[in-house]
C-alpha positions in Angstrom: 56.5 70.6 -62.9 53.2 70.2 -61.0 54.9 68.1 -58.3 57.1 71.1 -57.5 54.2 73.5 -56.8 53.8 72.8 -53.1 57.6 72.6 -52.6 57.9 76.1 -54.2 55.2 77.5 -51.9 56.9 76.0 -48.8 60.3 77.4 -49.9 58.8 80.9 -50.3 57.2 80.7 -46.9 60.5 79.7 -45.3 62.3 82.6 -47.0 59.8 85.1 -45.5 61.5 85.2 -42.0 64.8 85.8 -43.6 64.0 88.6 -45.9 60.7 90.1 -44.6 60.2 93.3 -42.8 57.4 93.7 -40.2 57.2 90.0 -39.7 54.5 88.8 -37.3 53.9 85.1 -36.8 52.7 82.6 -34.2 53.2 78.9 -33.6 49.8 77.1 -33.0 48.4 73.6 -32.7 45.9 71.3 -31.2 45.8 67.8 -29.7 42.6 65.7 -29.7 42.4 62.5 -27.6 39.3 60.4 -28.3 37.6 57.4 -26.7 34.7 55.6 -28.5 32.4 52.7 -28.0 29.7 51.2 -30.3 26.8 48.9 -30.0 25.5 47.7 -33.5 22.5 45.5 -34.2 23.2 42.1 -35.6 21.9 43.1 -39.0 24.2 46.1 -39.3 27.2 44.1 -38.0 26.6 41.5 -40.7 26.8 44.2 -43.4 29.8 46.2 -42.2 31.7 43.9 -39.9 33.1 44.7 -36.5 33.4 48.2 -35.1 36.7 49.3 -33.7 36.5 50.6 -30.1 38.9 52.2 -27.7 41.1 55.3 -27.8 43.0 57.2 -30.5 44.8 60.5 -31.0 42.3 62.0 -33.4 44.5 65.1 -34.2 48.0 66.1 -33.4 48.3 69.2 -35.5 50.8 72.1 -35.4 51.9 74.9 -37.7 52.8 78.6 -38.2 50.6 81.4 -39.4 51.8 84.9 -40.0 52.2 88.1 -42.1 55.1 89.9 -43.6 55.3 93.5 -45.1 51.7 94.0 -43.8 50.3 92.5 -47.1 51.6 89.0 -47.4 50.0 86.2 -45.2 51.2 82.6 -44.9 50.4 79.4 -43.2 52.1 76.0 -43.0 50.3 73.4 -40.9 50.9 69.7 -40.5 49.2 66.6 -39.0 51.1 63.9 -37.3 49.7 60.4 -37.2 51.3 58.4 -34.4 49.8 55.1 -35.7 52.2 55.1 -38.6 54.7 57.7 -37.4 54.1 59.9 -40.4 53.7 63.6 -41.0 51.4 65.1 -43.7 50.5 68.6 -44.9 47.2 69.9 -43.6 47.3 73.5 -45.0 50.0 75.3 -47.0 49.3 78.7 -48.6 50.4 82.2 -49.3 47.9 85.2 -49.3 48.1 88.7 -50.7 46.0 91.5 -49.2 45.6 95.3 -49.8 47.5 95.2 -53.1 44.6 94.0 -55.3 41.3 95.6 -56.3 39.5 92.8 -54.5 40.1 91.7 -50.9 42.3 88.6 -50.8 44.2 86.3 -53.1 45.2 83.0 -51.7 47.2 80.3 -53.4 48.4 76.9 -52.2 46.9 73.8 -50.6 43.7 75.1 -49.0 40.0 74.5 -48.4 37.7 75.1 -51.3 35.0 77.7 -50.4 32.0 75.4 -49.9 29.6 75.0 -46.9 29.2 76.6 -43.5 30.1 73.5 -41.5 33.1 72.6 -43.8 34.6 76.1 -43.5 34.6 76.1 -39.7 37.6 74.9 -37.8 37.2 71.6 -36.0 37.7 73.6 -32.8 34.4 75.4 -33.5 32.2 72.4 -34.2 29.3 71.6 -31.9 30.0 67.9 -32.2 33.2 65.9 -32.3 32.8 65.4 -36.1 31.0 67.1 -38.9 27.6 65.7 -40.1 27.3 62.8 -42.4 26.1 65.3 -45.1 29.6 66.7 -45.2 30.5 63.8 -47.4 28.8 65.8 -50.2 31.0 68.9 -49.7 34.5 69.7 -50.8 37.7 69.6 -48.9 41.3 70.8 -49.5 43.0 70.8 -52.9 45.8 72.7 -54.6 44.6 75.9 -56.2 43.8 79.6 -55.6 40.9 81.7 -54.3 39.8 85.3 -54.6 37.5 86.6 -51.9 36.1 89.8 -50.5 33.5 91.2 -48.0 31.2 94.2 -48.5 28.3 96.1 -46.8 30.5 96.4 -43.6 31.3 92.7 -43.8 27.7 91.7 -43.9 28.1 90.1 -47.3 31.0 87.9 -48.5 32.0 86.0 -51.6 34.8 83.6 -52.5 35.6 81.8 -55.7 38.5 79.6 -56.8 40.0 77.2 -59.2 41.5 74.0 -58.0 43.3 70.8 -59.1 42.5 67.4 -57.5 45.3 66.8 -55.0 46.1 63.8 -52.8 48.6 64.5 -50.1 50.9 61.6 -49.5 52.2 60.9 -45.9 55.8 60.5 -44.9 57.1 63.4 -46.9 56.3 61.8 -50.3 55.5 64.0 -53.3 51.8 65.0 -53.5 49.8 63.4 -56.2 48.4 66.2 -58.4 45.8 64.9 -60.8 44.4 66.3 -64.0 40.9 67.1 -62.8 40.0 70.8 -62.5 37.4 72.3 -60.1 35.6 75.6 -59.9 34.1 76.4 -56.5 32.3 79.5 -55.2 30.4 80.5 -52.1 28.4 83.7 -51.2 26.9 84.6 -47.8 24.7 87.4 -46.3 23.9 88.5 -42.8 20.4 90.1 -43.0 20.5 90.4 -39.2 23.6 91.2 -37.1 23.2 92.9 -33.8 25.0 93.2 -30.5 28.4 92.0 -31.8 26.7 88.8 -33.1 24.6 87.9 -30.1 21.7 88.1 -32.5 22.2 87.2 -36.2 20.8 85.5 -39.2 23.2 83.9 -41.7 22.2 82.7 -45.2 24.4 81.4 -48.0 24.9 79.2 -51.0 27.8 77.4 -52.7 28.4 75.7 -56.0 31.1 73.5 -57.4 31.7 72.3 -60.9 34.2 69.5 -61.1 35.9 67.2 -63.5 36.0 63.5 -62.5 39.5 62.4 -61.8 40.3 59.3 -64.0 36.7 59.3 -65.2 35.4 57.9 -61.9 33.8 59.2 -58.8 32.7 57.7 -55.4 31.0 58.8 -52.2 31.1 57.1 -48.8 30.5 57.9 -45.2 30.3 56.3 -41.7 28.8 57.4 -38.5 29.6 60.9 -37.2 32.2 59.4 -34.9 35.7 59.1 -36.3 36.4 55.4 -35.4 33.2 54.2 -37.2 33.6 52.1 -40.3 32.1 53.1 -43.6 28.3 52.4 -43.5 27.2 53.8 -46.9 29.1 53.8 -50.2 28.4 54.2 -53.9 31.5 52.3 -55.0 33.4 53.6 -58.0 31.1 55.1 -60.6 31.9 56.0 -64.2 31.7 59.8 -64.4 32.3 62.7 -66.7 31.5 65.8 -64.6 30.4 66.4 -61.0 28.3 69.3 -59.7 27.8 70.1 -56.0 25.2 72.6 -54.6 24.8 73.7 -51.0 22.3 76.0 -49.2 23.1 77.1 -45.7 21.4 79.0 -42.9 22.1 79.8 -39.2 20.4 81.7 -36.5 21.7 83.0 -33.2 19.8 84.7 -30.4 21.7 85.0 -27.2 22.7 81.5 -25.9 20.5 79.7 -28.5 21.5 78.8 -32.0 20.3 76.8 -35.0 22.1 75.8 -38.1 21.4 73.7 -41.1 22.5 72.8 -44.7 21.0 71.1 -47.6 23.5 69.5 -50.0 23.4 67.8 -53.4 26.0 66.0 -55.4 25.1 65.3 -59.1 27.2 62.9 -61.2 27.0 63.0 -65.0 27.7 59.6 -66.3 28.8 58.7 -69.9 25.8 57.3 -71.8 23.7 57.1 -68.7 21.2 59.1 -66.6 22.5 61.6 -64.1 22.8 60.5 -60.5 21.6 62.7 -57.7 22.8 62.2 -54.1 21.2 64.5 -51.5 21.9 65.1 -47.8 21.1 67.5 -45.0 21.5 68.2 -41.3 19.8 70.4 -38.8 21.3 71.2 -35.4 20.5 73.3 -32.4 22.5 74.4 -29.4 22.2 76.3 -26.1 24.9 77.7 -23.8 24.1 77.1 -20.1 26.5 79.9 -19.3 26.4 83.6 -20.2 27.8 83.6 -23.7 26.8 83.0 -27.4 28.3 81.4 -30.5 31.0 83.7 -31.9 30.9 84.5 -35.6 33.6 85.9 -37.8 32.1 88.2 -40.4 35.1 88.4 -42.8 35.2 84.6 -43.3 31.5 83.9 -42.7 32.0 81.1 -40.2 31.6 80.3 -36.5 34.4 80.3 -34.0 35.0 78.5 -30.7 34.2 80.3 -27.4 37.0 82.4 -25.9 35.9 81.8 -22.3 34.8 79.1 -19.9 31.4 77.8 -21.0 29.0 74.8 -20.9 27.0 73.9 -24.0 24.4 71.3 -25.0 23.5 70.5 -28.7 21.3 68.2 -30.7 21.6 67.2 -34.4 19.6 65.3 -37.0 21.2 64.4 -40.3 20.5 62.3 -43.4 22.6 61.0 -46.3 21.0 59.3 -49.3 23.5 57.5 -51.6 20.8 55.7 -53.6 20.0 57.0 -57.1 19.1 55.0 -60.2 20.8 51.6 -60.2 23.2 52.7 -57.4 22.2 51.3 -54.0 24.8 52.8 -51.7 22.5 53.1 -48.7 20.4 55.6 -46.8 21.7 56.7 -43.4 19.9 58.8 -40.8 21.5 59.9 -37.5 20.4 61.5 -34.2 23.0 63.0 -32.0 23.3 64.9 -28.7 26.4 66.5 -27.2 27.7 68.1 -24.1 30.6 70.5 -24.5 32.6 71.9 -21.6 35.0 74.7 -22.5 37.3 74.9 -19.5 39.1 77.8 -21.1 39.8 79.3 -24.6 42.3 76.5 -25.1 40.8 73.5 -23.4 37.6 71.6 -24.1 36.0 68.3 -23.1 33.2 66.8 -25.3 30.7 64.0 -24.9 28.8 62.8 -27.9 26.0 60.1 -28.1 24.7 59.1 -31.5 22.1 56.7 -32.9 22.5 55.9 -36.6 20.0 53.9 -38.7 21.0 52.2 -41.9 17.9 51.7 -43.9 17.0 47.9 -44.2 19.9 46.8 -42.0 19.4 48.2 -38.5 20.8 50.6 -36.0 24.1 51.3 -34.2 24.5 53.4 -31.0 27.8 55.1 -30.4 29.3 57.0 -27.5 32.5 59.0 -27.6 34.4 61.6 -25.5 37.2 63.9 -26.4 39.8 66.0 -24.6 41.2 68.8 -26.6 44.0 71.2 -25.9 45.0 74.0 -28.3 47.5 76.8 -28.3 
């Protein structure tokens, strides 16, 4: 029965164009072509092995998003992996608006409401990849959310129940586990002026999670996609998992700052609780006459809609050592140059130096060409 859930949602979405009135939809997608190079120290290479270098298609993503009857929204989006010639689901949901006493009800395979960086589209990131601290956040699962905005969209909240879901490539049935999750996020804009040219964003998120199969693990590499895993807890016996996130961002004209502190706590059977913290702090500046666009209804940043040039810097830390678990401590310094040729085309350059405590450093350089429609 559970394996039919995503199939039923997809069938309902495909039926919308046939029976719906006032149908409005668009076909969208993006292509990311990356090139990366790494220079690890001997000590780090001896721990993790060789680093892959060269080029890859980081994303080939496409889908449809639309509305029907003015109150039903839908999205079906897929990722294509040319390495294995397989297609997998990225997002698949239905959404009801205006018919409920609260703002939105969304059901399907979707992002859990956790974190400022995690909620943003990859198109809107200042760097090619999210920070290493994102390993402590949540991602997409099968479930539903209820969300709303108030105070003229200066405050938002979102909460949902989810089931651990692993999407299998190649059209195979998704693996829907028995672990249930509750996740919630709330945000506030104490300052919002000049259409977002000056703003202060604060927020917090919480997630209470069952451990699928009685185990949990955390791992992460550099903040460049072709990097191997550098820190990892390995499989840990676990009963429950709790995640906490605190987020803040500031924009004043072309300048912006953003940061998050995150904590994952793992309750173990007949053992002490394990705490794994992480954080990042980043700053950016547009060298052209624009500012970071912010969407109040969803409380997340968006990509520029015009030609622009931007520089950014980031510091992040991820600590996967707690109690007897020695998963490693990783700190990273990154700088980036982003050239937005248009609202649909972007070229990015990232340089990163990552240090793995007690083992050494690795330098990485990467560039990306992105086209979206």
